[in-house]
N, CA, C, O and CB atoms as a CASP TS submission, in Angstrom:
PFRMAT TS
TARGET T0000
AUTHOR 0000-0000-0000
METHOD Language model
MODEL 1
PARENT N/A
ATOM      1  N   MET     1      45.797 123.172  77.917  1.00  0.00           N
ATOM      2  CA  MET     1      47.113 123.660  77.528  1.00  0.00           C
ATOM      3  C   MET     1      47.194 125.156  77.844  1.00  0.00           C
ATOM      4  O   MET     1      46.191 125.868  77.825  1.00  0.00           O
ATOM      5  CB  MET     1      47.388 123.388  76.014  1.00  0.00           C
ATOM      6  N   SER     2      48.377 125.596  78.125  1.00  0.00           N
ATOM      7  CA  SER     2      48.589 127.007  78.432  1.00  0.00           C
ATOM      8  C   SER     2      48.938 127.778  77.162  1.00  0.00           C
ATOM      9  O   SER     2      49.317 127.204  76.141  1.00  0.00           O
ATOM     10  CB  SER     2      49.705 127.173  79.485  1.00  0.00           C
ATOM     11  N   ASP     3      48.795 129.094  77.261  1.00  0.00           N
ATOM     12  CA  ASP     3      49.082 129.964  76.123  1.00  0.00           C
ATOM     13  C   ASP     3      50.527 130.446  76.119  1.00  0.00           C
ATOM     14  O   ASP     3      50.909 131.246  75.265  1.00  0.00           O
ATOM     15  CB  ASP     3      48.146 131.156  76.131  1.00  0.00           C
ATOM     16  N   GLU     4      51.341 129.963  77.074  1.00  0.00           N
ATOM     17  CA  GLU     4      52.724 130.415  77.165  1.00  0.00           C
ATOM     18  C   GLU     4      53.524 129.927  75.969  1.00  0.00           C
ATOM     19  O   GLU     4      53.399 128.777  75.549  1.00  0.00           O
ATOM     20  CB  GLU     4      53.367 129.928  78.468  1.00  0.00           C
ATOM     21  N   LYS     5      54.353 130.822  75.424  1.00  0.00           N
ATOM     22  CA  LYS     5      55.219 130.441  74.317  1.00  0.00           C
ATOM     23  C   LYS     5      56.400 129.650  74.855  1.00  0.00           C
ATOM     24  O   LYS     5      56.914 129.944  75.934  1.00  0.00           O
ATOM     25  CB  LYS     5      55.701 131.686  73.534  1.00  0.00           C
ATOM     26  N   LYS     6      56.822 128.654  74.105  1.00  0.00           N
ATOM     27  CA  LYS     6      57.960 127.829  74.483  1.00  0.00           C
ATOM     28  C   LYS     6      59.072 128.021  73.458  1.00  0.00           C
ATOM     29  O   LYS     6      58.817 128.271  72.280  1.00  0.00           O
ATOM     30  CB  LYS     6      57.554 126.333  74.589  1.00  0.00           C
ATOM     31  N   ILE     7      60.302 127.901  73.926  1.00  0.00           N
ATOM     32  CA  ILE     7      61.445 127.969  73.027  1.00  0.00           C
ATOM     33  C   ILE     7      62.353 126.773  73.293  1.00  0.00           C
ATOM     34  O   ILE     7      62.490 126.316  74.428  1.00  0.00           O
ATOM     35  CB  ILE     7      62.219 129.308  73.206  1.00  0.00           C
ATOM     36  N   LYS     8      62.960 126.285  72.238  1.00  0.00           N
ATOM     37  CA  LYS     8      63.912 125.180  72.339  1.00  0.00           C
ATOM     38  C   LYS     8      65.309 125.774  72.220  1.00  0.00           C
ATOM     39  O   LYS     8      65.621 126.473  71.257  1.00  0.00           O
ATOM     40  CB  LYS     8      63.655 124.082  71.231  1.00  0.00           C
ATOM     41  N   ILE     9      66.139 125.487  73.210  1.00  0.00           N
ATOM     42  CA  ILE     9      67.504 126.009  73.256  1.00  0.00           C
ATOM     43  C   ILE     9      68.451 124.830  73.081  1.00  0.00           C
ATOM     44  O   ILE     9      68.375 123.860  73.835  1.00  0.00           O
ATOM     45  CB  ILE     9      67.789 126.778  74.603  1.00  0.00           C
ATOM     46  N   THR    10      69.338 124.899  72.099  1.00  0.00           N
ATOM     47  CA  THR    10      70.280 123.825  71.818  1.00  0.00           C
ATOM     48  C   THR    10      71.693 124.382  71.889  1.00  0.00           C
ATOM     49  O   THR    10      72.002 125.391  71.257  1.00  0.00           O
ATOM     50  CB  THR    10      70.005 123.185  70.431  1.00  0.00           C
ATOM     51  N   GLN    11      72.548 123.722  72.660  1.00  0.00           N
ATOM     52  CA  GLN    11      73.953 124.126  72.743  1.00  0.00           C
ATOM     53  C   GLN    11      74.668 123.610  71.509  1.00  0.00           C
ATOM     54  O   GLN    11      74.564 122.429  71.181  1.00  0.00           O
ATOM     55  CB  GLN    11      74.630 123.589  74.049  1.00  0.00           C
ATOM     56  N   VAL    12      75.401 124.493  70.813  1.00  0.00           N
ATOM     57  CA  VAL    12      76.082 124.107  69.580  1.00  0.00           C
ATOM     58  C   VAL    12      77.599 124.282  69.643  1.00  0.00           C
ATOM     59  O   VAL    12      78.311 123.856  68.734  1.00  0.00           O
ATOM     60  CB  VAL    12      75.537 124.907  68.434  1.00  0.00           C
ATOM     61  N   LYS    13      78.094 124.908  70.714  1.00  0.00           N
ATOM     62  CA  LYS    13      79.540 125.094  70.854  1.00  0.00           C
ATOM     63  C   LYS    13      79.988 124.681  72.240  1.00  0.00           C
ATOM     64  O   LYS    13      79.205 124.673  73.190  1.00  0.00           O
ATOM     65  CB  LYS    13      79.935 126.554  70.581  1.00  0.00           C
ATOM     66  N   SER    14      81.269 124.337  72.340  1.00  0.00           N
ATOM     67  CA  SER    14      81.860 123.856  73.578  1.00  0.00           C
ATOM     68  C   SER    14      82.065 124.972  74.591  1.00  0.00           C
ATOM     69  O   SER    14      82.156 126.147  74.237  1.00  0.00           O
ATOM     70  CB  SER    14      83.173 123.181  73.293  1.00  0.00           C
ATOM     71  N   LEU    15      82.134 124.579  75.858  1.00  0.00           N
ATOM     72  CA  LEU    15      82.407 125.519  76.942  1.00  0.00           C
ATOM     73  C   LEU    15      83.887 125.604  77.284  1.00  0.00           C
ATOM     74  O   LEU    15      84.275 126.372  78.164  1.00  0.00           O
ATOM     75  CB  LEU    15      81.628 125.126  78.170  1.00  0.00           C
ATOM     76  N   ILE    16      84.709 124.832  76.606  1.00  0.00           N
ATOM     77  CA  ILE    16      86.143 124.838  76.885  1.00  0.00           C
ATOM     78  C   ILE    16      86.704 126.245  76.631  1.00  0.00           C
ATOM     79  O   ILE    16      86.420 126.866  75.606  1.00  0.00           O
ATOM     80  CB  ILE    16      86.883 123.778  76.007  1.00  0.00           C
ATOM     81  N   GLU    17      87.492 126.724  77.570  1.00  0.00           N
ATOM     82  CA  GLU    17      88.129 128.044  77.523  1.00  0.00           C
ATOM     83  C   GLU    17      87.124 129.197  77.466  1.00  0.00           C
ATOM     84  O   GLU    17      87.428 130.254  76.912  1.00  0.00           O
ATOM     85  CB  GLU    17      89.045 128.121  76.325  1.00  0.00           C
ATOM     86  N   ARG    18      85.941 129.006  78.030  1.00  0.00           N
ATOM     87  CA  ARG    18      84.951 130.083  78.137  1.00  0.00           C
ATOM     88  C   ARG    18      85.015 130.661  79.545  1.00  0.00           C
ATOM     89  O   ARG    18      85.388 129.953  80.480  1.00  0.00           O
ATOM     90  CB  ARG    18      83.507 129.565  77.811  1.00  0.00           C
ATOM     91  N   PRO    19      84.663 131.919  79.715  1.00  0.00           N
ATOM     92  CA  PRO    19      84.656 132.521  81.054  1.00  0.00           C
ATOM     93  C   PRO    19      83.658 131.811  81.976  1.00  0.00           C
ATOM     94  O   PRO    19      82.640 131.289  81.522  1.00  0.00           O
ATOM     95  CB  PRO    19      84.315 134.022  80.964  1.00  0.00           C
ATOM     96  N   GLU    20      83.963 131.801  83.258  1.00  0.00           N
ATOM     97  CA  GLU    20      83.134 131.112  84.248  1.00  0.00           C
ATOM     98  C   GLU    20      81.674 131.569  84.244  1.00  0.00           C
ATOM     99  O   GLU    20      80.789 130.724  84.375  1.00  0.00           O
ATOM    100  CB  GLU    20      83.713 131.318  85.619  1.00  0.00           C
ATOM    101  N   PRO    21      81.377 132.870  84.099  1.00  0.00           N
ATOM    102  CA  PRO    21      79.959 133.269  84.063  1.00  0.00           C
ATOM    103  C   PRO    21      79.183 132.618  82.909  1.00  0.00           C
ATOM    104  O   PRO    21      78.008 132.289  83.072  1.00  0.00           O
ATOM    105  CB  PRO    21      79.856 134.784  83.949  1.00  0.00           C
ATOM    106  N   GLN    22      79.818 132.431  81.752  1.00  0.00           N
ATOM    107  CA  GLN    22      79.150 131.770  80.636  1.00  0.00           C
ATOM    108  C   GLN    22      78.900 130.300  80.959  1.00  0.00           C
ATOM    109  O   GLN    22      77.844 129.766  80.620  1.00  0.00           O
ATOM    110  CB  GLN    22      79.987 131.901  79.353  1.00  0.00           C
ATOM    111  N   LYS    23      79.849 129.645  81.601  1.00  0.00           N
ATOM    112  CA  LYS    23      79.671 128.241  81.992  1.00  0.00           C
ATOM    113  C   LYS    23      78.504 128.102  82.965  1.00  0.00           C
ATOM    114  O   LYS    23      77.701 127.176  82.852  1.00  0.00           O
ATOM    115  CB  LYS    23      80.966 127.685  82.629  1.00  0.00           C
ATOM    116  N   ARG    24      78.414 129.033  83.927  1.00  0.00           N
ATOM    117  CA  ARG    24      77.322 128.975  84.904  1.00  0.00           C
ATOM    118  C   ARG    24      75.970 129.247  84.250  1.00  0.00           C
ATOM    119  O   ARG    24      74.965 128.649  84.634  1.00  0.00           O
ATOM    120  CB  ARG    24      77.565 129.982  86.032  1.00  0.00           C
ATOM    121  N   THR    25      75.938 130.140  83.270  1.00  0.00           N
ATOM    122  CA  THR    25      74.689 130.439  82.569  1.00  0.00           C
ATOM    123  C   THR    25      74.210 129.229  81.780  1.00  0.00           C
ATOM    124  O   THR    25      73.023 128.903  81.806  1.00  0.00           O
ATOM    125  CB  THR    25      74.870 131.641  81.634  1.00  0.00           C
ATOM    126  N   ILE    26      75.119 128.563  81.082  1.00  0.00           N
ATOM    127  CA  ILE    26      74.763 127.355  80.338  1.00  0.00           C
ATOM    128  C   ILE    26      74.215 126.292  81.287  1.00  0.00           C
ATOM    129  O   ILE    26      73.215 125.643  80.980  1.00  0.00           O
ATOM    130  CB  ILE    26      75.986 126.809  79.569  1.00  0.00           C
ATOM    131  N   LYS    27      74.860 126.115  82.427  1.00  0.00           N
ATOM    132  CA  LYS    27      74.395 125.130  83.408  1.00  0.00           C
ATOM    133  C   LYS    27      73.017 125.507  83.945  1.00  0.00           C
ATOM    134  O   LYS    27      72.168 124.635  84.129  1.00  0.00           O
ATOM    135  CB  LYS    27      75.400 125.009  84.567  1.00  0.00           C
ATOM    136  N   ALA    28      72.786 126.793  84.197  1.00  0.00           N
ATOM    137  CA  ALA    28      71.495 127.255  84.708  1.00  0.00           C
ATOM    138  C   ALA    28      70.376 127.037  83.688  1.00  0.00           C
ATOM    139  O   ALA    28      69.218 126.850  84.060  1.00  0.00           O
ATOM    140  CB  ALA    28      71.576 128.735  85.085  1.00  0.00           C
ATOM    141  N   LEU    29      70.726 127.062  82.407  1.00  0.00           N
ATOM    142  CA  LEU    29      69.736 126.786  81.363  1.00  0.00           C
ATOM    143  C   LEU    29      69.448 125.289  81.235  1.00  0.00           C
ATOM    144  O   LEU    29      68.505 124.899  80.545  1.00  0.00           O
ATOM    145  CB  LEU    29      70.219 127.336  80.022  1.00  0.00           C
ATOM    146  N   GLY    30      70.241 124.459  81.884  1.00  0.00           N
ATOM    147  CA  GLY    30      70.026 123.016  81.813  1.00  0.00           C
ATOM    148  C   GLY    30      70.809 122.356  80.705  1.00  0.00           C
ATOM    149  O   GLY    30      70.511 121.227  80.315  1.00  0.00           O
ATOM    150  N   LEU    31      71.813 123.054  80.193  1.00  0.00           N
ATOM    151  CA  LEU    31      72.635 122.521  79.119  1.00  0.00           C
ATOM    152  C   LEU    31      73.983 122.095  79.683  1.00  0.00           C
ATOM    153  O   LEU    31      74.157 122.067  80.901  1.00  0.00           O
ATOM    154  CB  LEU    31      72.815 123.562  77.990  1.00  0.00           C
ATOM    155  N   GLY    32      74.944 121.760  78.818  1.00  0.00           N
ATOM    156  CA  GLY    32      76.264 121.387  79.286  1.00  0.00           C
ATOM    157  C   GLY    32      77.019 120.530  78.298  1.00  0.00           C
ATOM    158  O   GLY    32      78.229 120.342  78.429  1.00  0.00           O
ATOM    159  N   ARG    33      76.316 120.009  77.311  1.00  0.00           N
ATOM    160  CA  ARG    33      76.960 119.199  76.271  1.00  0.00           C
ATOM    161  C   ARG    33      76.525 119.715  74.906  1.00  0.00           C
ATOM    162  O   ARG    33      75.415 120.226  74.757  1.00  0.00           O
ATOM    163  CB  ARG    33      76.605 117.685  76.429  1.00  0.00           C
ATOM    164  N   ILE    34      77.377 119.585  73.935  1.00  0.00           N
ATOM    165  CA  ILE    34      77.042 119.988  72.578  1.00  0.00           C
ATOM    166  C   ILE    34      75.890 119.117  72.086  1.00  0.00           C
ATOM    167  O   ILE    34      75.870 117.912  72.338  1.00  0.00           O
ATOM    168  CB  ILE    34      78.278 119.873  71.632  1.00  0.00           C
ATOM    169  N   ARG    35      74.942 119.715  71.393  1.00  0.00           N
ATOM    170  CA  ARG    35      73.735 119.112  70.830  1.00  0.00           C
ATOM    171  C   ARG    35      72.688 118.737  71.879  1.00  0.00           C
ATOM    172  O   ARG    35      71.705 118.077  71.541  1.00  0.00           O
ATOM    173  CB  ARG    35      74.108 117.891  70.047  1.00  0.00           C
ATOM    174  N   LYS    36      72.864 119.130  73.127  1.00  0.00           N
ATOM    175  CA  LYS    36      71.827 118.920  74.128  1.00  0.00           C
ATOM    176  C   LYS    36      70.806 120.047  73.990  1.00  0.00           C
ATOM    177  O   LYS    36      71.172 121.206  73.798  1.00  0.00           O
ATOM    178  CB  LYS    36      72.430 118.871  75.578  1.00  0.00           C
ATOM    179  N   SER    37      69.524 119.697  74.090  1.00  0.00           N
ATOM    180  CA  SER    37      68.452 120.675  73.943  1.00  0.00           C
ATOM    181  C   SER    37      67.544 120.662  75.158  1.00  0.00           C
ATOM    182  O   SER    37      67.359 119.631  75.804  1.00  0.00           O
ATOM    183  CB  SER    37      67.642 120.399  72.677  1.00  0.00           C
ATOM    184  N   VAL    38      66.984 121.815  75.457  1.00  0.00           N
ATOM    185  CA  VAL    38      65.969 121.944  76.497  1.00  0.00           C
ATOM    186  C   VAL    38      64.851 122.833  75.966  1.00  0.00           C
ATOM    187  O   VAL    38      65.081 123.697  75.120  1.00  0.00           O
ATOM    188  CB  VAL    38      66.575 122.527  77.817  1.00  0.00           C
ATOM    189  N   VAL    39      63.638 122.613  76.472  1.00  0.00           N
ATOM    190  CA  VAL    39      62.501 123.456  76.120  1.00  0.00           C
ATOM    191  C   VAL    39      62.152 124.273  77.357  1.00  0.00           C
ATOM    192  O   VAL    39      61.931 123.723  78.436  1.00  0.00           O
ATOM    193  CB  VAL    39      61.268 122.602  75.622  1.00  0.00           C
ATOM    194  N   LYS    40      62.107 125.572  77.192  1.00  0.00           N
ATOM    195  CA  LYS    40      61.827 126.496  78.305  1.00  0.00           C
ATOM    196  C   LYS    40      60.693 127.429  77.911  1.00  0.00           C
ATOM    197  O   LYS    40      60.440 127.658  76.728  1.00  0.00           O
ATOM    198  CB  LYS    40      63.100 127.317  78.693  1.00  0.00           C
ATOM    199  N   THR    41      60.014 127.965  78.923  1.00  0.00           N
ATOM    200  CA  THR    41      59.012 129.001  78.699  1.00  0.00           C
ATOM    201  C   THR    41      59.731 130.291  78.306  1.00  0.00           C
ATOM    202  O   THR    41      60.756 130.644  78.889  1.00  0.00           O
ATOM    203  CB  THR    41      58.124 129.216  79.972  1.00  0.00           C
ATOM    204  N   ASP    42      59.190 130.978  77.326  1.00  0.00           N
ATOM    205  CA  ASP    42      59.803 132.211  76.818  1.00  0.00           C
ATOM    206  C   ASP    42      59.506 133.361  77.777  1.00  0.00           C
ATOM    207  O   ASP    42      58.440 133.973  77.714  1.00  0.00           O
ATOM    208  CB  ASP    42      59.283 132.543  75.386  1.00  0.00           C
ATOM    209  N   THR    43      60.457 133.646  78.660  1.00  0.00           N
ATOM    210  CA  THR    43      60.317 134.746  79.617  1.00  0.00           C
ATOM    211  C   THR    43      61.478 135.724  79.432  1.00  0.00           C
ATOM    212  O   THR    43      62.491 135.373  78.827  1.00  0.00           O
ATOM    213  CB  THR    43      60.274 134.211  81.084  1.00  0.00           C
ATOM    214  N   PRO    44      61.339 136.938  79.942  1.00  0.00           N
ATOM    215  CA  PRO    44      62.444 137.896  79.845  1.00  0.00           C
ATOM    216  C   PRO    44      63.717 137.395  80.537  1.00  0.00           C
ATOM    217  O   PRO    44      64.823 137.692  80.088  1.00  0.00           O
ATOM    218  CB  PRO    44      62.026 139.229  80.449  1.00  0.00           C
ATOM    219  N   GLN    45      63.563 136.642  81.622  1.00  0.00           N
ATOM    220  CA  GLN    45      64.724 136.124  82.342  1.00  0.00           C
ATOM    221  C   GLN    45      65.490 135.116  81.488  1.00  0.00           C
ATOM    222  O   GLN    45      66.718 135.161  81.421  1.00  0.00           O
ATOM    223  CB  GLN    45      64.289 135.477  83.664  1.00  0.00           C
ATOM    224  N   ILE    46      64.765 134.206  80.837  1.00  0.00           N
ATOM    225  CA  ILE    46      65.401 133.203  79.968  1.00  0.00           C
ATOM    226  C   ILE    46      66.030 133.894  78.768  1.00  0.00           C
ATOM    227  O   ILE    46      67.137 133.541  78.364  1.00  0.00           O
ATOM    228  CB  ILE    46      64.372 132.132  79.500  1.00  0.00           C
ATOM    229  N   ARG    47      65.338 134.877  78.191  1.00  0.00           N
ATOM    230  CA  ARG    47      65.894 135.608  77.047  1.00  0.00           C
ATOM    231  C   ARG    47      67.180 136.334  77.429  1.00  0.00           C
ATOM    232  O   ARG    47      68.103 136.417  76.619  1.00  0.00           O
ATOM    233  CB  ARG    47      64.867 136.612  76.503  1.00  0.00           C
ATOM    234  N   GLY    48      67.256 136.860  78.648  1.00  0.00           N
ATOM    235  CA  GLY    48      68.474 137.522  79.109  1.00  0.00           C
ATOM    236  C   GLY    48      69.627 136.550  79.238  1.00  0.00           C
ATOM    237  O   GLY    48      70.764 136.873  78.893  1.00  0.00           O
ATOM    238  N   MET    49      69.330 135.340  79.743  1.00  0.00           N
ATOM    239  CA  MET    49      70.369 134.319  79.854  1.00  0.00           C
ATOM    240  C   MET    49      70.864 133.910  78.468  1.00  0.00           C
ATOM    241  O   MET    49      72.063 133.734  78.252  1.00  0.00           O
ATOM    242  CB  MET    49      69.841 133.089  80.618  1.00  0.00           C
ATOM    243  N   ILE    50      69.927 133.762  77.536  1.00  0.00           N
ATOM    244  CA  ILE    50      70.294 133.391  76.160  1.00  0.00           C
ATOM    245  C   ILE    50      71.172 134.479  75.543  1.00  0.00           C
ATOM    246  O   ILE    50      72.124 134.172  74.825  1.00  0.00           O
ATOM    247  CB  ILE    50      69.021 133.165  75.289  1.00  0.00           C
ATOM    248  N   ALA    51      70.864 135.733  75.814  1.00  0.00           N
ATOM    249  CA  ALA    51      71.650 136.839  75.255  1.00  0.00           C
ATOM    250  C   ALA    51      73.104 136.774  75.705  1.00  0.00           C
ATOM    251  O   ALA    51      74.001 137.145  74.948  1.00  0.00           O
ATOM    252  CB  ALA    51      71.041 138.181  75.661  1.00  0.00           C
ATOM    253  N   LYS    52      73.348 136.307  76.926  1.00  0.00           N
ATOM    254  CA  LYS    52      74.710 136.218  77.448  1.00  0.00           C
ATOM    255  C   LYS    52      75.529 135.112  76.779  1.00  0.00           C
ATOM    256  O   LYS    52      76.757 135.180  76.745  1.00  0.00           O
ATOM    257  CB  LYS    52      74.670 135.984  78.942  1.00  0.00           C
ATOM    258  N   VAL    53      74.846 134.091  76.245  1.00  0.00           N
ATOM    259  CA  VAL    53      75.566 132.958  75.637  1.00  0.00           C
ATOM    260  C   VAL    53      75.070 132.709  74.206  1.00  0.00           C
ATOM    261  O   VAL    53      75.116 131.578  73.721  1.00  0.00           O
ATOM    262  CB  VAL    53      75.387 131.674  76.496  1.00  0.00           C
ATOM    263  N   ARG    54      74.601 133.758  73.537  1.00  0.00           N
ATOM    264  CA  ARG    54      74.010 133.591  72.198  1.00  0.00           C
ATOM    265  C   ARG    54      74.978 133.000  71.182  1.00  0.00           C
ATOM    266  O   ARG    54      74.544 132.408  70.194  1.00  0.00           O
ATOM    267  CB  ARG    54      73.514 134.920  71.689  1.00  0.00           C
ATOM    268  N   HIS    55      76.269 133.148  71.404  1.00  0.00           N
ATOM    269  CA  HIS    55      77.271 132.602  70.491  1.00  0.00           C
ATOM    270  C   HIS    55      77.493 131.103  70.723  1.00  0.00           C
ATOM    271  O   HIS    55      78.202 130.460  69.949  1.00  0.00           O
ATOM    272  CB  HIS    55      78.591 133.356  70.653  1.00  0.00           C
ATOM    273  N   LEU    56      76.898 130.546  71.770  1.00  0.00           N
ATOM    274  CA  LEU    56      77.070 129.122  72.098  1.00  0.00           C
ATOM    275  C   LEU    56      75.809 128.303  71.853  1.00  0.00           C
ATOM    276  O   LEU    56      75.861 127.073  71.893  1.00  0.00           O
ATOM    277  CB  LEU    56      77.489 128.973  73.544  1.00  0.00           C
ATOM    278  N   VAL    57      74.677 128.958  71.599  1.00  0.00           N
ATOM    279  CA  VAL    57      73.400 128.249  71.493  1.00  0.00           C
ATOM    280  C   VAL    57      72.627 128.659  70.242  1.00  0.00           C
ATOM    281  O   VAL    57      72.905 129.679  69.611  1.00  0.00           O
ATOM    282  CB  VAL    57      72.551 128.508  72.733  1.00  0.00           C
ATOM    283  N   VAL    58      71.642 127.818  69.910  1.00  0.00           N
ATOM    284  CA  VAL    58      70.682 128.119  68.851  1.00  0.00           C
ATOM    285  C   VAL    58      69.301 128.063  69.490  1.00  0.00           C
ATOM    286  O   VAL    58      69.016 127.160  70.277  1.00  0.00           O
ATOM    287  CB  VAL    58      70.806 127.111  67.630  1.00  0.00           C
ATOM    288  N   VAL    59      68.442 129.024  69.155  1.00  0.00           N
ATOM    289  CA  VAL    59      67.114 129.111  69.756  1.00  0.00           C
ATOM    290  C   VAL    59      66.056 128.953  68.665  1.00  0.00           C
ATOM    291  O   VAL    59      66.138 129.580  67.609  1.00  0.00           O
ATOM    292  CB  VAL    59      66.931 130.460  70.511  1.00  0.00           C
ATOM    293  N   GLU    60      65.054 128.099  68.940  1.00  0.00           N
ATOM    294  CA  GLU    60      63.942 127.888  68.012  1.00  0.00           C
ATOM    295  C   GLU    60      62.641 128.010  68.790  1.00  0.00           C
ATOM    296  O   GLU    60      62.576 127.625  69.958  1.00  0.00           O
ATOM    297  CB  GLU    60      64.044 126.495  67.302  1.00  0.00           C
ATOM    298  N   GLU    61      61.603 128.545  68.148  1.00  0.00           N
ATOM    299  CA  GLU    61      60.290 128.578  68.781  1.00  0.00           C
ATOM    300  C   GLU    61      59.641 127.212  68.606  1.00  0.00           C
ATOM    301  O   GLU    61      59.763 126.586  67.553  1.00  0.00           O
ATOM    302  CB  GLU    61      59.393 129.709  68.176  1.00  0.00           C
ATOM    303  N   VAL    62      58.952 126.756  69.647  1.00  0.00           N
ATOM    304  CA  VAL    62      58.284 125.460  69.616  1.00  0.00           C
ATOM    305  C   VAL    62      56.800 125.717  69.435  1.00  0.00           C
ATOM    306  O   VAL    62      56.203 126.499  70.175  1.00  0.00           O
ATOM    307  CB  VAL    62      58.566 124.628  70.918  1.00  0.00           C
ATOM    308  N   THR    63      56.198 125.051  68.440  1.00  0.00           N
ATOM    309  CA  THR    63      54.783 125.265  68.167  1.00  0.00           C
ATOM    310  C   THR    63      53.897 124.384  69.031  1.00  0.00           C
ATOM    311  O   THR    63      52.780 124.782  69.361  1.00  0.00           O
ATOM    312  CB  THR    63      54.491 125.009  66.708  1.00  0.00           C
ATOM    313  N   GLU    64      54.366 123.195  69.408  1.00  0.00           N
ATOM    314  CA  GLU    64      53.597 122.333  70.293  1.00  0.00           C
ATOM    315  C   GLU    64      54.541 121.625  71.245  1.00  0.00           C
ATOM    316  O   GLU    64      55.728 121.476  70.954  1.00  0.00           O
ATOM    317  CB  GLU    64      52.763 121.312  69.490  1.00  0.00           C
ATOM    318  N   ALA    65      54.026 121.197  72.361  1.00  0.00           N
ATOM    319  CA  ALA    65      54.855 120.537  73.373  1.00  0.00           C
ATOM    320  C   ALA    65      55.391 119.219  72.827  1.00  0.00           C
ATOM    321  O   ALA    65      54.655 118.473  72.182  1.00  0.00           O
ATOM    322  CB  ALA    65      54.051 120.297  74.673  1.00  0.00           C
ATOM    323  N   PRO    66      56.668 118.925  73.082  1.00  0.00           N
ATOM    324  CA  PRO    66      57.227 117.648  72.620  1.00  0.00           C
ATOM    325  C   PRO    66      56.577 116.485  73.356  1.00  0.00           C
ATOM    326  O   PRO    66      56.294 116.569  74.551  1.00  0.00           O
ATOM    327  CB  PRO    66      58.756 117.617  72.822  1.00  0.00           C
ATOM    328  N   ARG    67      56.344 115.393  72.622  1.00  0.00           N
ATOM    329  CA  ARG    67      55.749 114.203  73.219  1.00  0.00           C
ATOM    330  C   ARG    67      56.821 113.318  73.780  1.00  0.00           C
ATOM    331  O   ARG    67      57.925 113.229  73.243  1.00  0.00           O
ATOM    332  CB  ARG    67      54.913 113.439  72.204  1.00  0.00           C
ATOM    333  N   GLU    68      56.487 112.662  74.869  1.00  0.00           N
ATOM    334  CA  GLU    68      57.415 111.695  75.443  1.00  0.00           C
ATOM    335  C   GLU    68      57.299 110.398  74.654  1.00  0.00           C
ATOM    336  O   GLU    68      56.198 109.880  74.466  1.00  0.00           O
ATOM    337  CB  GLU    68      57.126 111.459  76.961  1.00  0.00           C
ATOM    338  N   GLU    69      58.409 109.879  74.199  1.00  0.00           N
ATOM    339  CA  GLU    69      58.391 108.629  73.451  1.00  0.00           C
ATOM    340  C   GLU    69      58.206 107.474  74.408  1.00  0.00           C
ATOM    341  O   GLU    69      58.658 107.522  75.552  1.00  0.00           O
ATOM    342  CB  GLU    69      59.680 108.453  72.631  1.00  0.00           C
ATOM    343  N   GLY    70      57.537 106.432  73.933  1.00  0.00           N
ATOM    344  CA  GLY    70      57.341 105.249  74.744  1.00  0.00           C
ATOM    345  C   GLY    70      56.060 105.272  75.557  1.00  0.00           C
ATOM    346  O   GLY    70      55.715 104.271  76.185  1.00  0.00           O
ATOM    347  N   ARG    71      55.353 106.382  75.559  1.00  0.00           N
ATOM    348  CA  ARG    71      54.095 106.483  76.277  1.00  0.00           C
ATOM    349  C   ARG    71      52.943 106.280  75.313  1.00  0.00           C
ATOM    350  O   ARG    71      53.019 106.661  74.145  1.00  0.00           O
ATOM    351  CB  ARG    71      53.975 107.839  76.990  1.00  0.00           C
ATOM    352  N   VAL    72      51.884 105.681  75.811  1.00  0.00           N
ATOM    353  CA  VAL    72      50.709 105.430  74.966  1.00  0.00           C
ATOM    354  C   VAL    72      49.577 106.320  75.384  1.00  0.00           C
ATOM    355  O   VAL    72      48.497 106.262  74.797  1.00  0.00           O
ATOM    356  CB  VAL    72      50.276 103.963  75.036  1.00  0.00           C
TER
END
């Protein structure tokens, strides 16, 4: 396992009537629907993207990698 910190980003607000740069940032983060979540490595670039759309997302630190369900 790597020592890189991971963060979980969840979209909590709609993109309707938001400026185009915010829509593109959400898409670049891998989001696009309310309650959709992604896990990303905590880098300055990702933190900068989150700062631009902080009013649309919730960020949590992940302590361990999420397991894929259905795998043995």
